[in-house]
LOTORFI-58950 format. One record per residue: residue number from 0; x, y, z of N, C-alpha, C in turn. Coordinates in Angstrom, 3 decimals, always signed. Layout:
<NUM,<X,Y,Z>,<X,Y,Z>,<X,Y,Z>>
...
END
This chain:
<0,<+56.565,+16.018,-20.537>,<+56.906,+16.726,-19.221>,<+55.471,+16.259,-19.205>>
<1,<+55.192,+16.602,-17.563>,<+54.034,+16.043,-17.121>,<+53.070,+17.196,-16.777>>
<2,<+51.829,+16.862,-16.788>,<+51.091,+17.896,-16.513>,<+49.678,+17.276,-15.468>>
<3,<+49.790,+17.952,-14.959>,<+48.822,+17.939,-13.896>,<+47.342,+18.458,-14.001>>
<4,<+46.539,+17.585,-13.997>,<+45.026,+17.565,-14.335>,<+43.997,+18.098,-12.736>>
<5,<+43.213,+18.766,-12.477>,<+42.902,+19.362,-11.466>,<+41.134,+18.484,-11.795>>
<6,<+41.040,+17.407,-10.960>,<+39.956,+16.440,-11.606>,<+38.905,+17.271,-10.459>>
<7,<+37.601,+17.085,-10.886>,<+36.375,+17.728,-9.716>,<+35.608,+16.585,-9.139>>
<8,<+35.244,+16.719,-7.986>,<+34.512,+15.746,-7.589>,<+32.862,+15.795,-7.828>>
<9,<+32.810,+14.571,-8.610>,<+31.331,+14.723,-8.689>,<+30.522,+13.905,-7.848>>
<10,<+30.236,+14.011,-6.799>,<+29.612,+13.210,-5.818>,<+28.025,+14.061,-5.788>>
<11,<+26.991,+13.153,-5.469>,<+25.818,+13.616,-5.631>,<+25.325,+14.361,-4.710>>
<12,<+24.332,+14.840,-4.278>,<+24.024,+15.708,-3.275>,<+23.281,+14.874,-2.908>>
<13,<+23.419,+15.205,-0.907>,<+23.291,+14.222,+0.209>,<+21.597,+13.800,-0.146>>
<14,<+20.926,+14.706,-0.178>,<+19.499,+14.264,-0.400>,<+19.269,+13.757,-1.728>>
<15,<+20.115,+13.144,-2.764>,<+19.618,+12.640,-3.774>,<+19.392,+11.016,-3.670>>
<16,<+18.457,+10.512,-4.553>,<+17.559,+9.231,-3.607>,<+19.151,+7.970,-3.982>>
<17,<+20.208,+8.185,-4.911>,<+21.132,+7.172,-5.354>,<+22.438,+7.831,-4.116>>
<18,<+22.192,+8.297,-3.460>,<+23.392,+8.976,-2.805>,<+23.509,+8.084,-1.498>>
<19,<+23.428,+6.809,-1.103>,<+23.671,+6.231,-0.077>,<+23.995,+4.755,-0.505>>
<20,<+24.472,+4.315,+0.515>,<+24.947,+2.510,+0.851>,<+23.953,+1.267,+0.311>>
<21,<+24.416,+0.881,-0.529>,<+22.890,-0.585,-1.000>,<+23.508,-1.705,-0.424>>
<22,<+22.564,-2.532,-0.239>,<+23.097,-3.421,+0.634>,<+23.856,-4.884,-0.547>>
<23,<+23.017,-4.443,-1.490>,<+23.762,-5.823,-2.622>,<+24.121,-4.766,-3.824>>
<24,<+24.715,-5.441,-4.985>,<+24.962,-4.765,-6.066>,<+23.251,-4.655,-7.186>>
<25,<+22.410,-6.216,-6.874>,<+21.140,-5.797,-7.364>,<+20.172,-4.956,-6.949>>
<26,<+20.556,-4.741,-5.297>,<+19.342,-3.700,-5.302>,<+19.894,-2.168,-5.553>>
<27,<+21.281,-2.114,-6.061>,<+21.702,-0.757,-6.143>,<+21.271,-0.661,-7.815>>
<28,<+21.395,-1.546,-8.546>,<+20.664,-1.539,-9.717>,<+19.670,-1.269,-10.038>>
<29,<+18.719,-1.980,-8.994>,<+16.914,-1.412,-9.044>,<+16.431,-0.286,-8.688>>
<30,<+17.399,+0.239,-7.902>,<+17.389,+1.535,-7.460>,<+17.582,+2.459,-8.466>>
<31,<+18.978,+2.220,-9.398>,<+19.233,+3.321,-10.287>,<+18.219,+3.188,-11.551>>
<32,<+18.096,+1.835,-11.629>,<+16.450,+1.640,-13.116>,<+15.275,+2.334,-13.002>>
<33,<+14.962,+2.124,-11.409>,<+13.481,+2.786,-10.891>,<+14.204,+4.588,-10.966>>
<34,<+15.032,+5.037,-10.687>,<+15.383,+6.527,-10.532>,<+15.004,+6.864,-12.327>>
<35,<+15.601,+5.965,-13.127>,<+15.960,+6.514,-15.034>,<+14.260,+6.498,-14.907>>
<36,<+13.722,+5.026,-14.769>,<+12.255,+5.206,-15.761>,<+11.628,+6.538,-15.102>>
<37,<+11.538,+6.352,-13.400>,<+10.760,+7.480,-13.068>,<+11.059,+9.068,-12.919>>
<38,<+12.175,+9.201,-13.147>,<+12.265,+10.743,-13.265>,<+12.965,+11.032,-14.755>>
<39,<+14.364,+10.128,-15.470>,<+14.722,+10.387,-16.439>,<+13.553,+10.410,-17.505>>
<40,<+13.322,+9.711,-17.699>,<+12.177,+8.843,-18.925>,<+10.836,+8.937,-18.493>>
<41,<+10.630,+10.080,-17.340>,<+9.203,+10.240,-17.077>,<+7.984,+10.409,-18.210>>
<42,<+8.609,+11.359,-18.951>,<+7.655,+11.633,-19.824>,<+7.750,+11.449,-21.445>>
<43,<+8.750,+10.729,-21.597>,<+9.129,+9.686,-23.027>,<+8.175,+9.785,-23.639>>
<44,<+8.086,+9.823,-24.607>,<+7.264,+9.245,-25.811>,<+7.888,+7.890,-26.292>>
<45,<+7.244,+6.782,-26.071>,<+8.065,+5.527,-26.499>,<+7.476,+5.531,-28.181>>
<46,<+5.908,+5.648,-28.641>,<+5.384,+5.813,-29.777>,<+5.964,+6.569,-30.807>>
<47,<+6.418,+7.509,-30.592>,<+7.210,+8.592,-31.392>,<+8.849,+8.109,-31.168>>
<48,<+8.883,+7.045,-30.742>,<+10.604,+6.982,-30.459>,<+10.390,+5.713,-31.920>>
<49,<+9.771,+4.865,-31.085>,<+9.517,+3.453,-32.396>,<+9.297,+3.935,-33.468>>
<50,<+8.215,+4.921,-33.701>,<+8.285,+5.400,-35.035>,<+9.071,+5.637,-36.058>>
<51,<+10.177,+6.687,-35.030>,<+11.087,+7.070,-35.909>,<+12.451,+6.317,-36.201>>
<52,<+12.377,+5.217,-35.165>,<+13.377,+3.989,-35.317>,<+12.989,+3.350,-36.495>>
<53,<+11.398,+2.858,-36.659>,<+11.077,+2.573,-37.568>,<+11.081,+2.855,-38.998>>
<54,<+11.570,+4.344,-39.135>,<+11.090,+5.091,-40.283>,<+12.920,+4.804,-40.711>>
<55,<+14.101,+4.827,-40.048>,<+14.967,+4.932,-40.239>,<+15.593,+3.638,-40.512>>
<56,<+15.421,+2.708,-40.226>,<+14.897,+1.006,-40.866>,<+14.430,+0.696,-42.100>>
<57,<+13.512,+1.255,-42.128>,<+13.160,+1.271,-43.604>,<+13.750,+1.898,-44.970>>
<58,<+14.301,+3.055,-44.208>,<+15.052,+4.177,-45.085>,<+16.116,+3.591,-45.843>>
<59,<+17.086,+2.102,-45.052>,<+18.506,+1.791,-45.379>,<+18.590,+0.775,-46.634>>
END
């Protein structure tokens, strides 16, 4: 029996920095990388992350 699944439209809001057309794939990749570094990973503690990663490797 066929089932119909309603999919949600996941478009970015119009004022989002990535919701535009890019001239090249490289430009789009650089924009996405910059967005992740500046927005998502802005307050990420790399020293604590690397220390935890080192502890996990040494426990194995």
